[in-house]
PyMOL Python script that loads the backbone (N, CA, C, O; Angstrom):
from pymol import cmd

cmd.read_pdbstr("""\
ATOM      1  N   MET A   1      -8.642 -53.558-131.149  1.00  0.00           N
ATOM      2  CA  MET A   1      -7.645 -53.076-130.353  1.00  0.00           C
ATOM      3  C   MET A   1      -7.075 -54.310-129.410  1.00  0.00           C
ATOM      4  O   MET A   1      -7.788 -55.270-129.120  1.00  0.00           O
ATOM      5  N   TYR A   2      -5.893 -54.191-129.025  1.00  0.00           N
ATOM      6  CA  TYR A   2      -5.267 -55.311-128.214  1.00  0.00           C
ATOM      7  C   TYR A   2      -4.975 -54.671-126.887  1.00  0.00           C
ATOM      8  O   TYR A   2      -4.470 -53.551-126.810  1.00  0.00           O
ATOM      9  N   LEU A   3      -5.312 -55.424-125.806  1.00  0.00           N
ATOM     10  CA  LEU A   3      -4.909 -55.043-124.581  1.00  0.00           C
ATOM     11  C   LEU A   3      -3.447 -55.539-124.281  1.00  0.00           C
ATOM     12  O   LEU A   3      -3.177 -56.732-124.416  1.00  0.00           O
ATOM     13  N   ASN A   4      -2.540 -54.661-123.890  1.00  0.00           N
ATOM     14  CA  ASN A   4      -1.203 -55.111-123.595  1.00  0.00           C
ATOM     15  C   ASN A   4      -1.119 -56.281-122.518  1.00  0.00           C
ATOM     16  O   ASN A   4      -1.791 -56.205-121.490  1.00  0.00           O
ATOM     17  N   PRO A   5      -0.370 -57.250-122.743  1.00  0.00           N
ATOM     18  CA  PRO A   5      -0.223 -58.402-121.686  1.00  0.00           C
ATOM     19  C   PRO A   5      -0.058 -57.791-120.319  1.00  0.00           C
ATOM     20  O   PRO A   5       0.655 -56.802-120.150  1.00  0.00           O
ATOM     21  N   GLY A   6      -0.754 -58.412-119.292  1.00  0.00           N
ATOM     22  CA  GLY A   6      -0.620 -58.031-117.844  1.00  0.00           C
ATOM     23  C   GLY A   6      -1.279 -56.682-117.538  1.00  0.00           C
ATOM     24  O   GLY A   6      -0.979 -56.110-116.490  1.00  0.00           O
ATOM     25  N   MET A   7      -2.146 -56.149-118.378  1.00  0.00           N
ATOM     26  CA  MET A   7      -2.831 -54.829-118.231  1.00  0.00           C
ATOM     27  C   MET A   7      -4.313 -55.048-117.892  1.00  0.00           C
ATOM     28  O   MET A   7      -5.027 -54.061-117.714  1.00  0.00           O
ATOM     29  N   LYS A   8      -4.768 -56.180-117.803  1.00  0.00           N
ATOM     30  CA  LYS A   8      -6.236 -56.402-117.624  1.00  0.00           C
ATOM     31  C   LYS A   8      -6.734 -55.743-116.406  1.00  0.00           C
ATOM     32  O   LYS A   8      -7.769 -55.079-116.443  1.00  0.00           O
ATOM     33  N   ASP A   9      -6.025 -55.899-115.290  1.00  0.00           N
ATOM     34  CA  ASP A   9      -6.549 -55.290-113.979  1.00  0.00           C
ATOM     35  C   ASP A   9      -6.531 -53.831-114.143  1.00  0.00           C
ATOM     36  O   ASP A   9      -7.470 -53.162-113.712  1.00  0.00           O
ATOM     37  N   GLU A  10      -5.482 -53.267-114.763  1.00  0.00           N
ATOM     38  CA  GLU A  10      -5.405 -51.818-114.888  1.00  0.00           C
ATOM     39  C   GLU A  10      -6.515 -51.277-115.792  1.00  0.00           C
ATOM     40  O   GLU A  10      -7.089 -50.221-115.522  1.00  0.00           O
ATOM     41  N   TYR A  11      -6.801 -51.992-116.835  1.00  0.00           N
ATOM     42  CA  TYR A  11      -7.931 -51.594-117.772  1.00  0.00           C
ATOM     43  C   TYR A  11      -9.182 -51.599-117.040  1.00  0.00           C
ATOM     44  O   TYR A  11      -9.954 -50.641-117.092  1.00  0.00           O
ATOM     45  N   LYS A  12      -9.414 -52.665-116.347  1.00  0.00           N
ATOM     46  CA  LYS A  12     -10.627 -52.751-115.592  1.00  0.00           C
ATOM     47  C   LYS A  12     -10.851 -51.582-114.495  1.00  0.00           C
ATOM     48  O   LYS A  12     -11.910 -50.991-114.290  1.00  0.00           O
ATOM     49  N   ARG A  13      -9.609 -51.382-113.834  1.00  0.00           N
ATOM     50  CA  ARG A  13      -9.748 -50.282-112.854  1.00  0.00           C
ATOM     51  C   ARG A  13     -10.132 -48.924-113.391  1.00  0.00           C
ATOM     52  O   ARG A  13     -10.925 -48.199-112.789  1.00  0.00           O
ATOM     53  N   ARG A  14      -9.533 -48.573-114.587  1.00  0.00           N
ATOM     54  CA  ARG A  14      -9.781 -47.443-115.294  1.00  0.00           C
ATOM     55  C   ARG A  14     -11.189 -47.337-115.926  1.00  0.00           C
ATOM     56  O   ARG A  14     -11.821 -46.283-115.861  1.00  0.00           O
ATOM     57  N   HIS A  15     -11.672 -48.434-116.534  1.00  0.00           N
ATOM     58  CA  HIS A  15     -12.943 -48.489-116.946  1.00  0.00           C
ATOM     59  C   HIS A  15     -13.975 -48.384-115.978  1.00  0.00           C
ATOM     60  O   HIS A  15     -15.001 -47.733-116.177  1.00  0.00           O
ATOM     61  N   ASP A  16     -13.707 -49.069-114.836  1.00  0.00           N
ATOM     62  CA  ASP A  16     -14.664 -48.921-113.718  1.00  0.00           C
ATOM     63  C   ASP A  16     -14.789 -47.426-113.268  1.00  0.00           C
ATOM     64  O   ASP A  16     -15.905 -47.012-112.953  1.00  0.00           O
ATOM     65  N   LYS A  17     -13.797 -46.666-113.226  1.00  0.00           N
ATOM     66  CA  LYS A  17     -13.811 -45.398-112.916  1.00  0.00           C
ATOM     67  C   LYS A  17     -14.732 -44.531-113.762  1.00  0.00           C
ATOM     68  O   LYS A  17     -15.371 -43.605-113.263  1.00  0.00           O
ATOM     69  N   ILE A  18     -14.783 -44.819-114.936  1.00  0.00           N
ATOM     70  CA  ILE A  18     -15.643 -44.190-115.926  1.00  0.00           C
ATOM     71  C   ILE A  18     -17.123 -44.305-115.488  1.00  0.00           C
ATOM     72  O   ILE A  18     -17.938 -43.382-115.510  1.00  0.00           O
ATOM     73  N   GLN A  19     -17.359 -45.630-115.069  1.00  0.00           N
ATOM     74  CA  GLN A  19     -18.805 -45.819-114.714  1.00  0.00           C
ATOM     75  C   GLN A  19     -19.109 -45.142-113.299  1.00  0.00           C
ATOM     76  O   GLN A  19     -20.271 -44.812-113.060  1.00  0.00           O
ATOM     77  N   THR A  20     -18.186 -44.942-112.431  1.00  0.00           N
ATOM     78  CA  THR A  20     -18.473 -44.224-111.198  1.00  0.00           C
ATOM     79  C   THR A  20     -18.201 -42.878-111.086  1.00  0.00           C
ATOM     80  O   THR A  20     -18.952 -42.181-110.404  1.00  0.00           O
ATOM     81  N   GLU A  21     -17.155 -42.354-111.698  1.00  0.00           N
ATOM     82  CA  GLU A  21     -16.592 -40.992-111.454  1.00  0.00           C
ATOM     83  C   GLU A  21     -16.917 -40.107-112.658  1.00  0.00           C
ATOM     84  O   GLU A  21     -16.895 -38.885-112.507  1.00  0.00           O
ATOM     85  N   TRP A  22     -17.205 -40.625-113.797  1.00  0.00           N
ATOM     86  CA  TRP A  22     -17.428 -39.789-115.044  1.00  0.00           C
ATOM     87  C   TRP A  22     -18.706 -39.760-115.512  1.00  0.00           C
ATOM     88  O   TRP A  22     -18.919 -39.856-116.720  1.00  0.00           O
ATOM     89  N   LYS A  23     -19.696 -39.627-114.618  1.00  0.00           N
ATOM     90  CA  LYS A  23     -21.083 -39.670-115.040  1.00  0.00           C
ATOM     91  C   LYS A  23     -21.453 -38.668-116.033  1.00  0.00           C
ATOM     92  O   LYS A  23     -22.416 -38.861-116.775  1.00  0.00           O
ATOM     93  N   GLY A  24     -20.716 -37.565-116.094  1.00  0.00           N
ATOM     94  CA  GLY A  24     -20.900 -36.472-117.062  1.00  0.00           C
ATOM     95  C   GLY A  24     -20.691 -36.994-118.477  1.00  0.00           C
ATOM     96  O   GLY A  24     -21.355 -36.605-119.438  1.00  0.00           O
ATOM     97  N   LEU A  25     -19.730 -37.891-118.534  1.00  0.00           N
ATOM     98  CA  LEU A  25     -19.348 -38.412-119.899  1.00  0.00           C
ATOM     99  C   LEU A  25     -20.543 -39.272-120.488  1.00  0.00           C
ATOM    100  O   LEU A  25     -20.869 -39.233-121.674  1.00  0.00           O
ATOM    101  N   HIS A  26     -21.172 -40.073-119.499  1.00  0.00           N
ATOM    102  CA  HIS A  26     -22.337 -40.838-120.029  1.00  0.00           C
ATOM    103  C   HIS A  26     -23.465 -39.937-120.425  1.00  0.00           C
ATOM    104  O   HIS A  26     -24.149 -40.219-121.409  1.00  0.00           O
ATOM    105  N   LEU A  27     -23.692 -38.876-119.712  1.00  0.00           N
ATOM    106  CA  LEU A  27     -24.699 -37.923-120.058  1.00  0.00           C
ATOM    107  C   LEU A  27     -24.493 -37.275-121.455  1.00  0.00           C
ATOM    108  O   LEU A  27     -25.376 -37.185-122.308  1.00  0.00           O
ATOM    109  N   ALA A  28     -23.208 -36.832-121.581  1.00  0.00           N
ATOM    110  CA  ALA A  28     -22.832 -36.202-122.826  1.00  0.00           C
ATOM    111  C   ALA A  28     -22.942 -37.191-123.960  1.00  0.00           C
ATOM    112  O   ALA A  28     -23.373 -36.732-125.017  1.00  0.00           O
ATOM    113  N   LEU A  29     -22.633 -38.441-123.923  1.00  0.00           N
ATOM    114  CA  LEU A  29     -22.700 -39.429-124.928  1.00  0.00           C
ATOM    115  C   LEU A  29     -24.276 -39.549-125.264  1.00  0.00           C
ATOM    116  O   LEU A  29     -24.670 -39.590-126.429  1.00  0.00           O
ATOM    117  N   LYS A  30     -25.044 -39.597-124.286  1.00  0.00           N
ATOM    118  CA  LYS A  30     -26.509 -39.820-124.459  1.00  0.00           C
ATOM    119  C   LYS A  30     -27.115 -38.650-125.205  1.00  0.00           C
ATOM    120  O   LYS A  30     -27.881 -38.766-126.162  1.00  0.00           O
ATOM    121  N   ASN A  31     -26.674 -37.450-124.645  1.00  0.00           N
ATOM    122  CA  ASN A  31     -27.228 -36.132-125.249  1.00  0.00           C
ATOM    123  C   ASN A  31     -26.780 -35.981-126.720  1.00  0.00           C
ATOM    124  O   ASN A  31     -27.401 -35.294-127.531  1.00  0.00           O
ATOM    125  N   SER A  32     -25.646 -36.680-127.009  1.00  0.00           N
ATOM    126  CA  SER A  32     -25.252 -36.386-128.459  1.00  0.00           C
ATOM    127  C   SER A  32     -25.800 -37.415-129.409  1.00  0.00           C
ATOM    128  O   SER A  32     -25.472 -37.402-130.595  1.00  0.00           O
ATOM    129  N   GLY A  33     -26.671 -38.353-128.885  1.00  0.00           N
ATOM    130  CA  GLY A  33     -27.380 -39.244-129.750  1.00  0.00           C
ATOM    131  C   GLY A  33     -26.756 -40.661-129.689  1.00  0.00           C
ATOM    132  O   GLY A  33     -27.181 -41.534-130.445  1.00  0.00           O
ATOM    133  N   ILE A  34     -25.784 -40.903-128.830  1.00  0.00           N
ATOM    134  CA  ILE A  34     -25.331 -42.305-128.850  1.00  0.00           C
ATOM    135  C   ILE A  34     -26.282 -43.098-127.831  1.00  0.00           C
ATOM    136  O   ILE A  34     -26.492 -42.777-126.661  1.00  0.00           O
ATOM    137  N   LYS A  35     -26.797 -44.171-128.497  1.00  0.00           N
ATOM    138  CA  LYS A  35     -27.689 -45.010-127.732  1.00  0.00           C
ATOM    139  C   LYS A  35     -27.012 -46.060-126.883  1.00  0.00           C
ATOM    140  O   LYS A  35     -27.504 -46.435-125.819  1.00  0.00           O
ATOM    141  N   ASP A  36     -25.884 -46.526-127.365  1.00  0.00           N
ATOM    142  CA  ASP A  36     -25.102 -47.612-126.624  1.00  0.00           C
ATOM    143  C   ASP A  36     -23.595 -47.589-127.138  1.00  0.00           C
ATOM    144  O   ASP A  36     -23.323 -47.515-128.336  1.00  0.00           O
ATOM    145  N   TYR A  37     -22.732 -47.652-126.225  1.00  0.00           N
ATOM    146  CA  TYR A  37     -21.310 -47.772-126.498  1.00  0.00           C
ATOM    147  C   TYR A  37     -20.773 -48.729-125.579  1.00  0.00           C
ATOM    148  O   TYR A  37     -20.619 -48.434-124.394  1.00  0.00           O
ATOM    149  N   SER A  38     -20.459 -49.926-126.070  1.00  0.00           N
ATOM    150  CA  SER A  38     -20.019 -51.072-125.307  1.00  0.00           C
ATOM    151  C   SER A  38     -18.618 -51.545-125.749  1.00  0.00           C
ATOM    152  O   SER A  38     -18.297 -51.496-126.936  1.00  0.00           O
ATOM    153  N   ILE A  39     -17.784 -52.003-124.791  1.00  0.00           N
ATOM    154  CA  ILE A  39     -16.533 -52.549-125.009  1.00  0.00           C
ATOM    155  C   ILE A  39     -16.467 -53.970-124.500  1.00  0.00           C
ATOM    156  O   ILE A  39     -16.871 -54.230-123.367  1.00  0.00           O
ATOM    157  N   PHE A  40     -15.956 -54.924-125.320  1.00  0.00           N
ATOM    158  CA  PHE A  40     -15.958 -56.246-124.970  1.00  0.00           C
ATOM    159  C   PHE A  40     -14.419 -56.739-124.934  1.00  0.00           C
ATOM    160  O   PHE A  40     -13.573 -56.275-125.699  1.00  0.00           O
ATOM    161  N   TYR A  41     -14.150 -57.710-123.983  1.00  0.00           N
ATOM    162  CA  TYR A  41     -12.764 -58.168-124.003  1.00  0.00           C
ATOM    163  C   TYR A  41     -12.755 -59.689-124.103  1.00  0.00           C
ATOM    164  O   TYR A  41     -13.455 -60.464-123.451  1.00  0.00           O
ATOM    165  N   ASP A  42     -11.865 -59.980-125.009  1.00  0.00           N
ATOM    166  CA  ASP A  42     -11.678 -61.599-125.197  1.00  0.00           C
ATOM    167  C   ASP A  42     -10.370 -61.915-124.495  1.00  0.00           C
ATOM    168  O   ASP A  42      -9.262 -61.547-124.885  1.00  0.00           O
ATOM    169  N   ASP A  43     -10.642 -62.679-123.355  1.00  0.00           N
ATOM    170  CA  ASP A  43      -9.540 -63.126-122.507  1.00  0.00           C
ATOM    171  C   ASP A  43      -8.489 -64.014-123.116  1.00  0.00           C
ATOM    172  O   ASP A  43      -7.334 -64.009-122.690  1.00  0.00           O
ATOM    173  N   GLN A  44      -8.881 -64.768-124.100  1.00  0.00           N
ATOM    174  CA  GLN A  44      -7.889 -65.647-124.790  1.00  0.00           C
ATOM    175  C   GLN A  44      -7.034 -64.941-125.782  1.00  0.00           C
ATOM    176  O   GLN A  44      -5.862 -65.288-125.926  1.00  0.00           O
ATOM    177  N   THR A  45      -7.595 -63.893-126.530  1.00  0.00           N
ATOM    178  CA  THR A  45      -6.729 -63.228-127.525  1.00  0.00           C
ATOM    179  C   THR A  45      -6.214 -61.903-127.058  1.00  0.00           C
ATOM    180  O   THR A  45      -5.303 -61.361-127.684  1.00  0.00           O
ATOM    181  N   GLY A  46      -6.784 -61.302-125.909  1.00  0.00           N
ATOM    182  CA  GLY A  46      -6.462 -59.901-125.546  1.00  0.00           C
ATOM    183  C   GLY A  46      -6.962 -58.824-126.315  1.00  0.00           C
ATOM    184  O   GLY A  46      -6.500 -57.684-126.272  1.00  0.00           O
ATOM    185  N   ILE A  47      -8.011 -59.233-127.094  1.00  0.00           N
ATOM    186  CA  ILE A  47      -8.601 -58.265-128.114  1.00  0.00           C
ATOM    187  C   ILE A  47      -9.712 -57.423-127.382  1.00  0.00           C
ATOM    188  O   ILE A  47     -10.518 -58.021-126.670  1.00  0.00           O
ATOM    189  N   LEU A  48      -9.777 -56.197-127.516  1.00  0.00           N
ATOM    190  CA  LEU A  48     -10.877 -55.300-127.040  1.00  0.00           C
ATOM    191  C   LEU A  48     -11.598 -54.997-128.290  1.00  0.00           C
ATOM    192  O   LEU A  48     -11.004 -54.621-129.300  1.00  0.00           O
ATOM    193  N   PHE A  49     -12.928 -55.165-128.224  1.00  0.00           N
ATOM    194  CA  PHE A  49     -13.908 -54.833-129.391  1.00  0.00           C
ATOM    195  C   PHE A  49     -14.924 -53.910-128.883  1.00  0.00           C
ATOM    196  O   PHE A  49     -15.564 -54.148-127.859  1.00  0.00           O
ATOM    197  N   ALA A  50     -15.088 -52.774-129.651  1.00  0.00           N
ATOM    198  CA  ALA A  50     -16.077 -51.806-129.230  1.00  0.00           C
ATOM    199  C   ALA A  50     -17.257 -51.721-130.317  1.00  0.00           C
ATOM    200  O   ALA A  50     -17.053 -51.867-131.522  1.00  0.00           O
ATOM    201  N   THR A  51     -18.394 -51.493-129.803  1.00  0.00           N
ATOM    202  CA  THR A  51     -19.553 -51.263-130.687  1.00  0.00           C
ATOM    203  C   THR A  51     -20.136 -49.860-130.227  1.00  0.00           C
ATOM    204  O   THR A  51     -20.037 -49.473-129.063  1.00  0.00           O
ATOM    205  N   LEU A  52     -20.726 -49.162-131.190  1.00  0.00           N
ATOM    206  CA  LEU A  52     -21.333 -47.919-131.058  1.00  0.00           C
ATOM    207  C   LEU A  52     -22.634 -47.850-131.809  1.00  0.00           C
ATOM    208  O   LEU A  52     -22.709 -48.104-133.011  1.00  0.00           O
ATOM    209  N   TRP A  53     -23.591 -47.520-131.110  1.00  0.00           N
ATOM    210  CA  TRP A  53     -24.988 -47.300-131.773  1.00  0.00           C
ATOM    211  C   TRP A  53     -25.337 -45.931-131.537  1.00  0.00           C
ATOM    212  O   TRP A  53     -25.311 -45.481-130.392  1.00  0.00           O
ATOM    213  N   ARG A  54     -25.712 -45.124-132.676  1.00  0.00           N
ATOM    214  CA  ARG A  54     -26.138 -43.900-132.562  1.00  0.00           C
ATOM    215  C   ARG A  54     -27.259 -43.563-133.475  1.00  0.00           C
ATOM    216  O   ARG A  54     -27.446 -44.189-134.517  1.00  0.00           O
ATOM    217  N   ARG A  55     -28.012 -42.564-133.083  1.00  0.00           N
ATOM    218  CA  ARG A  55     -29.126 -41.956-133.958  1.00  0.00           C
ATOM    219  C   ARG A  55     -28.513 -41.396-135.250  1.00  0.00           C
ATOM    220  O   ARG A  55     -27.335 -41.044-135.313  1.00  0.00           O
ATOM    221  N   THR A  56     -29.380 -41.332-136.281  1.00  0.00           N
ATOM    222  CA  THR A  56     -28.954 -40.772-137.535  1.00  0.00           C
ATOM    223  C   THR A  56     -28.611 -39.204-137.418  1.00  0.00           C
ATOM    224  O   THR A  56     -27.852 -38.589-138.166  1.00  0.00           O
ATOM    225  N   ASP A  57     -29.353 -38.667-136.287  1.00  0.00           N
ATOM    226  CA  ASP A  57     -29.202 -37.203-136.163  1.00  0.00           C
ATOM    227  C   ASP A  57     -28.143 -36.878-135.052  1.00  0.00           C
ATOM    228  O   ASP A  57     -28.233 -35.857-134.370  1.00  0.00           O
ATOM    229  N   HIS A  58     -27.143 -37.789-134.905  1.00  0.00           N
ATOM    230  CA  HIS A  58     -26.242 -37.576-133.711  1.00  0.00           C
ATOM    231  C   HIS A  58     -25.472 -36.389-133.921  1.00  0.00           C
ATOM    232  O   HIS A  58     -25.341 -35.848-135.019  1.00  0.00           O
ATOM    233  N   THR A  59     -24.938 -35.973-132.789  1.00  0.00           N
ATOM    234  CA  THR A  59     -23.908 -34.722-132.764  1.00  0.00           C
ATOM    235  C   THR A  59     -22.607 -35.024-132.128  1.00  0.00           C
ATOM    236  O   THR A  59     -22.017 -34.211-131.416  1.00  0.00           O
ATOM    237  N   MET A  60     -22.141 -36.299-132.421  1.00  0.00           N
ATOM    238  CA  MET A  60     -20.817 -36.676-131.911  1.00  0.00           C
ATOM    239  C   MET A  60     -19.713 -35.686-132.100  1.00  0.00           C
ATOM    240  O   MET A  60     -18.879 -35.486-131.217  1.00  0.00           O
ATOM    241  N   ASP A  61     -19.706 -35.006-133.363  1.00  0.00           N
ATOM    242  CA  ASP A  61     -18.618 -34.141-133.571  1.00  0.00           C
ATOM    243  C   ASP A  61     -18.623 -32.950-132.760  1.00  0.00           C
ATOM    244  O   ASP A  61     -17.730 -32.113-132.889  1.00  0.00           O
ATOM    245  N   LYS A  62     -19.613 -32.807-131.889  1.00  0.00           N
ATOM    246  CA  LYS A  62     -19.634 -31.715-130.893  1.00  0.00           C
ATOM    247  C   LYS A  62     -19.141 -32.031-129.483  1.00  0.00           C
ATOM    248  O   LYS A  62     -18.907 -31.180-128.625  1.00  0.00           O
ATOM    249  N   LEU A  63     -19.006 -33.394-129.336  1.00  0.00           N
ATOM    250  CA  LEU A  63     -18.517 -33.829-127.976  1.00  0.00           C
ATOM    251  C   LEU A  63     -17.294 -33.127-127.441  1.00  0.00           C
ATOM    252  O   LEU A  63     -17.273 -32.876-126.236  1.00  0.00           O
ATOM    253  N   PRO A  64     -16.245 -32.772-128.222  1.00  0.00           N
ATOM    254  CA  PRO A  64     -15.156 -32.191-127.507  1.00  0.00           C
ATOM    255  C   PRO A  64     -15.454 -30.740-126.956  1.00  0.00           C
ATOM    256  O   PRO A  64     -14.706 -30.229-126.123  1.00  0.00           O
ATOM    257  N   GLU A  65     -16.497 -30.136-127.414  1.00  0.00           N
ATOM    258  CA  GLU A  65     -16.958 -28.924-126.831  1.00  0.00           C
ATOM    259  C   GLU A  65     -17.844 -29.056-125.564  1.00  0.00           C
ATOM    260  O   GLU A  65     -18.104 -28.063-124.883  1.00  0.00           O
ATOM    261  N   ASP A  66     -18.314 -30.323-125.249  1.00  0.00           N
ATOM    262  CA  ASP A  66     -19.158 -30.534-124.248  1.00  0.00           C
ATOM    263  C   ASP A  66     -18.417 -30.497-122.853  1.00  0.00           C
ATOM    264  O   ASP A  66     -17.492 -31.276-122.622  1.00  0.00           O
ATOM    265  N   GLU A  67     -18.828 -29.618-121.982  1.00  0.00           N
ATOM    266  CA  GLU A  67     -18.056 -29.308-120.648  1.00  0.00           C
ATOM    267  C   GLU A  67     -18.176 -30.663-119.734  1.00  0.00           C
ATOM    268  O   GLU A  67     -17.435 -30.782-118.759  1.00  0.00           O
ATOM    269  N   ASN A  68     -18.998 -31.545-120.025  1.00  0.00           N
ATOM    270  CA  ASN A  68     -19.138 -32.823-119.224  1.00  0.00           C
ATOM    271  C   ASN A  68     -18.117 -33.843-119.549  1.00  0.00           C
ATOM    272  O   ASN A  68     -17.890 -34.774-118.776  1.00  0.00           O
ATOM    273  N   VAL A  69     -17.454 -33.683-120.746  1.00  0.00           N
ATOM    274  CA  VAL A  69     -16.540 -34.765-121.101  1.00  0.00           C
ATOM    275  C   VAL A  69     -15.111 -34.472-120.660  1.00  0.00           C
ATOM    276  O   VAL A  69     -14.216 -35.287-120.885  1.00  0.00           O
TER     277      VAL A  69
END
""", "prot")
cmd.dss("prot")
cmd.show_as("cartoon", "prot")
cmd.util.cbc("prot")
cmd.orient("prot")
């Protein structure tokens, strides 16, 4: 993904909210078998790169039904 030029501060503001205000999302991801979900940003290219590690018995397909999301 590419971050639109000039949107780095807005991206950071929204991402930080996930960490502080959406604790239910973190719990839902963990309960569905996601071990790690990380997003990296390359300042030089504006590219956002995400990685997701999950158990083989994950239930990610059920996340839309989770009331914490």
